[in-house]
C-alpha positions as CSV (number, residue, x, y, z in Angstrom):
1,M,0.0,0.0,0.0
2,V,1.3,3.5,-0.9
3,T,1.4,5.9,2.0
4,Q,0.8,9.5,1.3
5,S,2.1,11.0,4.6
6,A,2.0,14.7,5.5
7,G,1.3,15.7,1.9
8,F,3.9,13.5,0.1
9,I,4.7,9.9,-0.6
10,D,6.5,8.6,2.5
11,R,8.6,5.9,0.8
12,A,12.4,5.6,1.1
13,V,14.1,5.7,-2.3
14,P,16.0,2.4,-2.9
15,A,19.7,2.7,-2.0
16,G,21.9,3.3,-5.0
17,T,19.1,4.8,-7.1
18,N,20.4,7.2,-9.7
19,L,17.6,9.8,-9.2
20,R,18.3,11.7,-12.4
21,E,18.3,8.7,-14.6
22,E,15.2,7.2,-13.0
23,I,13.2,10.4,-13.2
24,N,14.1,10.9,-16.8
25,R,13.2,7.2,-17.6
26,M,9.8,7.5,-15.9
27,K,9.1,10.8,-17.5
28,K,9.5,9.3,-21.0
29,E,7.7,6.1,-20.1
30,K,4.6,8.0,-18.7
31,N,4.6,10.9,-21.1
32,A,5.1,13.3,-18.3
33,V,6.4,16.9,-18.3
34,I,8.2,18.5,-15.4
35,L,7.7,22.2,-14.9
36,A,9.8,24.0,-12.3
37,H,9.8,27.5,-11.0
38,Y,13.0,29.5,-10.7
39,Y,12.8,29.3,-6.9
40,Q,13.3,25.6,-6.9
41,T,16.7,24.1,-5.9
42,G,19.3,23.8,-8.7
43,D,19.0,20.0,-9.1
44,I,15.3,20.2,-9.7
45,Q,15.7,23.1,-12.2
46,D,18.3,21.1,-14.1
47,I,16.1,18.1,-14.6
48,A,12.9,20.0,-15.5
49,D,11.7,20.2,-19.0
50,F,10.9,23.8,-18.6
51,V,12.0,26.4,-15.9
52,G,10.3,29.7,-15.7
53,D,8.3,32.2,-13.7
54,S,4.5,32.0,-13.1
55,L,3.5,33.4,-16.4
56,A,5.8,31.2,-18.5
57,L,4.8,28.1,-16.5
58,A,1.1,28.8,-17.0
59,Q,1.8,29.3,-20.7
60,Q,3.6,26.0,-20.9
61,A,0.9,24.1,-19.0
62,A,-1.7,25.5,-21.3
63,K,0.0,24.1,-24.4
64,T,1.6,20.9,-23.3
65,T,0.7,17.6,-25.0
66,A,1.9,15.5,-22.0
67,D,-0.5,13.2,-20.1
68,I,1.0,14.1,-16.8
69,I,2.2,17.5,-15.5
70,V,4.5,17.4,-12.6
71,F,4.7,20.9,-11.1
72,C,7.7,21.6,-9.0
73,G,6.7,24.9,-7.4
74,V,4.0,25.6,-4.8
75,H,0.4,24.5,-4.5
76,F,-1.3,27.4,-6.3
77,M,0.9,26.8,-9.4
78,G,-0.3,23.2,-9.6
79,E,-3.9,24.4,-9.2
80,T,-3.4,26.8,-12.1
81,A,-2.1,24.0,-14.3
82,K,-5.1,21.9,-13.3
83,V,-7.6,24.7,-14.1
84,L,-6.0,25.1,-17.5
85,C,-5.8,21.3,-18.1
86,P,-8.7,19.6,-16.2
87,D,-8.4,16.4,-18.2
88,K,-4.7,15.9,-17.4
89,K,-3.2,14.4,-14.3
90,V,-1.4,17.2,-12.3
91,L,1.0,16.1,-9.7
92,V,3.2,18.0,-7.1
93,P,6.0,16.4,-5.1
94,D,4.7,17.8,-1.8
95,L,1.2,19.2,-1.2
96,N,2.5,21.2,1.8
97,A,4.4,23.5,-0.6
98,G,2.0,26.3,0.0
99,C,2.4,30.1,-0.4
100,S,2.3,32.7,2.4
101,L,0.9,35.2,-0.1
102,A,-1.9,33.0,-1.3
103,D,-2.7,32.0,2.4
104,S,-3.0,35.7,3.2
105,C,-6.1,36.0,1.0
106,P,-8.8,33.4,2.0
107,A,-11.6,33.3,-0.6
108,P,-14.5,34.0,1.8
109,A,-12.7,37.1,3.1
110,F,-11.8,38.3,-0.4
111,E,-15.4,37.8,-1.5
112,S,-16.6,40.1,1.3
113,F,-13.9,42.6,0.4
114,I,-15.2,42.7,-3.2
115,K,-18.7,43.2,-2.0
116,Q,-17.5,46.2,0.0
117,H,-16.3,47.9,-3.2
118,P,-19.1,47.4,-5.8
119,G,-18.4,48.5,-9.4
120,H,-14.7,47.5,-9.3
121,V,-12.9,45.3,-11.8
122,V,-11.2,42.6,-9.8
123,I,-7.5,41.9,-10.7
124,S,-5.9,39.0,-8.8
125,Y,-2.2,38.1,-8.7
126,V,-1.5,34.5,-9.8
127,N,-0.3,33.8,-6.2
128,T,-3.8,33.0,-5.1
129,S,-5.9,29.9,-4.7
130,A,-8.2,28.7,-7.5
131,A,-11.1,29.8,-5.3
132,V,-9.9,33.4,-5.3
133,K,-9.2,33.2,-9.0
134,A,-12.9,32.2,-9.4
135,L,-13.9,35.6,-7.9
136,T,-11.6,37.5,-10.3
137,D,-12.1,39.3,-13.6
138,V,-8.5,38.9,-14.8
139,V,-5.4,37.2,-13.3
140,V,-1.9,38.8,-13.5
141,T,1.7,37.9,-12.8
142,S,4.5,40.2,-11.9
143,T,5.6,40.0,-15.5
144,N,2.4,41.4,-17.0
145,A,0.7,43.2,-14.1
146,R,1.5,46.7,-15.2
147,Q,0.5,46.0,-18.8
148,I,-2.8,44.4,-17.9
149,V,-3.7,47.1,-15.5
150,E,-2.9,49.7,-18.2
151,S,-5.1,47.8,-20.6
152,F,-8.1,49.1,-18.7
153,P,-9.3,52.8,-19.2
154,P,-7.7,55.2,-16.6
155,E,-11.0,55.8,-15.0
156,T,-11.6,52.1,-14.2
157,K,-12.1,51.3,-10.6
158,I,-9.9,48.3,-9.7
159,I,-9.5,46.0,-6.8
160,F,-6.0,44.5,-6.7
161,G,-5.1,41.5,-4.5
162,P,-3.5,40.1,-2.6
163,D,0.0,41.6,-2.7
164,R,0.0,45.1,-1.3
165,N,3.6,45.7,-2.2
166,L,3.1,44.8,-5.9
167,G,-0.1,46.8,-5.9
168,N,1.6,49.8,-4.5
169,Y,4.4,49.5,-7.1
170,I,1.8,49.2,-9.9
171,N,0.0,52.3,-8.6
172,S,3.2,54.2,-8.4
173,V,4.3,53.5,-12.0
174,T,0.8,53.8,-13.6
175,G,-0.7,56.6,-11.5
176,R,-3.7,54.4,-10.7
177,K,-5.4,54.3,-7.4
178,M,-6.3,50.7,-7.1
179,V,-7.9,49.4,-3.9
180,L,-5.4,47.0,-2.4
181,W,-5.9,43.8,-0.4
182,D,-3.5,43.7,2.5
183,G,-1.4,40.7,1.8
184,A,2.3,40.0,1.3
185,C,4.9,37.4,0.5
186,H,7.0,36.4,3.6
187,V,10.2,36.1,1.5
188,H,10.0,39.5,-0.2
189,E,8.8,41.2,3.0
190,Q,11.9,40.1,4.9
191,F,14.6,41.8,2.8
192,S,16.6,44.3,4.9
193,L,17.2,47.7,3.5
194,E,20.1,48.3,5.9
195,K,21.7,45.0,4.9
196,I,21.3,45.7,1.2
197,L,22.8,49.2,1.6
198,A,25.7,47.5,3.5
199,L,26.2,45.1,0.6
200,K,26.1,48.0,-1.8
201,A,28.9,49.7,0.2
202,Q,30.9,46.5,0.1
203,Y,30.2,46.0,-3.7
204,P,30.0,49.6,-4.9
205,D,29.9,48.5,-8.6
206,A,27.0,46.1,-8.1
207,E,23.5,46.9,-9.2
208,V,20.6,46.2,-6.9
209,I,17.9,44.3,-8.8
210,T,14.6,43.8,-7.0
211,H,11.2,42.0,-7.3
212,P,8.2,44.3,-7.0
213,E,6.8,42.2,-4.2
214,C,9.5,43.9,-2.0
215,K,8.7,46.8,0.3
216,Q,8.8,50.3,-1.1
217,P,12.1,51.4,0.6
218,V,13.9,48.5,-1.0
219,V,12.3,49.2,-4.4
220,E,13.3,52.8,-4.2
221,I,17.0,52.2,-3.8
222,S,17.1,49.6,-6.6
223,D,18.7,50.0,-10.0
224,F,16.1,47.7,-11.7
225,V,12.7,46.4,-10.6
226,G,11.0,43.5,-12.4
227,S,9.6,40.0,-12.3
228,T,11.8,37.0,-11.8
229,A,12.0,36.5,-15.5
230,A,12.7,40.2,-16.1
231,L,15.5,40.2,-13.5
232,L,17.1,37.2,-15.2
233,K,16.9,38.8,-18.6
234,Y,18.3,42.1,-17.2
235,T,21.4,40.4,-15.8
236,V,22.1,38.7,-19.2
237,K,21.8,41.9,-21.1
238,S,23.4,44.3,-18.6
239,A,27.0,45.4,-19.1
240,K,27.4,45.3,-15.4
241,S,29.2,42.3,-13.8
242,Q,27.9,42.4,-10.2
243,F,24.3,42.2,-9.0
244,I,22.7,42.3,-5.5
245,V,19.6,40.1,-6.1
246,A,16.5,41.0,-3.9
247,T,14.3,38.0,-4.7
248,E,14.2,34.4,-3.7
249,S,17.7,33.1,-4.1
250,G,16.8,30.1,-6.3
251,V,16.9,32.2,-9.4
252,I,20.6,32.8,-8.9
253,H,21.2,29.2,-10.1
254,E,19.9,30.2,-13.6
255,M,21.6,33.6,-13.5
256,R,24.9,31.9,-13.0
257,K,24.2,29.4,-15.8
258,Q,23.4,32.1,-18.2
259,S,26.1,34.5,-17.1
260,P,29.0,32.5,-15.6
261,D,31.4,35.4,-15.8
262,K,29.2,37.6,-13.6
263,T,28.8,37.8,-9.8
264,F,25.4,37.4,-8.1
265,I,25.1,38.3,-4.4
266,P,21.8,37.3,-2.7
267,A,20.2,40.0,-0.6
268,P,19.8,38.9,3.0
269,P,16.7,38.9,5.1
270,A,16.5,41.2,8.1
271,D,16.0,38.7,10.9
272,S,18.5,36.0,10.1
273,T,22.2,35.4,10.0
274,C,21.7,33.6,6.6
275,A,23.3,35.2,3.7
276,C,20.3,34.5,1.4
277,N,16.5,34.6,1.5
278,E,14.8,31.3,0.6
279,C,11.2,30.3,0.4
280,N,10.7,27.4,2.9
281,F,7.7,26.2,0.9
282,M,9.5,26.1,-2.4
283,R,12.3,24.1,-0.7
284,L,9.9,21.4,0.5
285,N,10.3,19.8,-3.0
286,T,13.3,17.5,-3.3
287,M,14.6,15.1,-5.9
288,E,13.5,12.2,-3.7
289,K,10.0,13.5,-3.5
290,L,10.0,14.1,-7.3
291,Y,11.1,10.5,-7.9
292,N,8.3,9.1,-5.7
293,C,5.8,11.5,-7.2
294,L,6.5,10.2,-10.7
295,K,6.7,6.6,-9.6
296,Y,3.4,6.5,-7.7
297,E,1.7,9.3,-9.6
298,L,0.8,11.1,-6.3
299,P,0.0,13.5,-4.8
300,K,-2.6,14.7,-7.2
301,I,-4.0,18.2,-7.5
302,F,-7.8,18.4,-7.5
303,V,-9.9,21.4,-8.2
304,D,-13.7,21.5,-7.8
305,A,-15.4,21.5,-11.2
306,D,-17.4,24.7,-10.5
307,V,-14.3,26.5,-9.2
308,Q,-12.3,25.3,-12.2
309,E,-14.9,26.6,-14.7
310,K,-15.0,30.0,-13.0
311,A,-11.2,30.3,-12.5
312,L,-10.5,29.4,-16.1
313,K,-12.0,32.6,-17.5
314,P,-9.6,35.1,-15.7
315,I,-6.6,32.9,-16.4
316,K,-7.4,32.6,-20.1
317,K,-8.0,36.3,-20.2
318,M,-4.5,36.9,-18.8
319,L,-3.0,34.5,-21.3
320,E,-4.9,36.2,-24.2
321,I,-3.9,39.7,-23.2
322,S,-0.2,38.6,-22.7
323,E,-0.2,37.0,-26.1
324,R,-1.7,40.2,-27.7
325,L,1.0,42.2,-25.9
326,G,3.7,39.9,-27.2
327,M,4.6,38.7,-23.7
């Protein structure tokens, strides 16, 4: 009997197993595709068929011909894939890989918030549950949030949730006055302005590059602000050779692969002696759990049919707008 304990398959991997070889073998045998977020550990990124940010991963899920999607990220990402592909089997290595930002916005509370602001278009960040997406007019990611907000007429009343920092940033660069839900990502909230400035003094030639989920003081001292994918692209194209990176440190793996001659310094959190800032949820996924996930085809992501139908519309609208904008 297969035991799914604490959200993952609790089975020891046989001694001597070459995880990489076995995962690749099962992937081909089962017609499975592995999607991984940039915040995963380097070994998972390296074995994935596609590595990207939330927008790119949603785009890949929408067009895959695989029978099984194994999503190495966090729970809401697996849900998004299941909403887009209800007839496919969507697996995650560990169901406990949640998201503090998504958890900060329970669907019943968000529904009440919407009712308190009638006549508003509801824009939800992709870092939300399928139930919250089902209450939404259009979903956005940090890659396309500004462009999608600006696709609405300036006089449009908008609710933006759940990330207050991203919402404040979008308001600041667009001149909008969106009503913001008061949520945040625990990783991006923890970056220390003082420690970043100390690193800048230590590396005076380094550019500070920052995710818009960070607090405003960190954003304001940054040389470049953008989504995970935008930060990566910027480091590839920039003539600079040193970067202080204020986002989850997993993306530095890909930055180093694409620019091996450049130096990437992870920005530290405020309340830790650790030199980098990692998402404890993202790091729940491991190669061993990925192996068991493929072997036993568990844990599965399930989305209620009514929620799936309602959540599909705002996600598809995001993908359609992104395609129209060439994103």
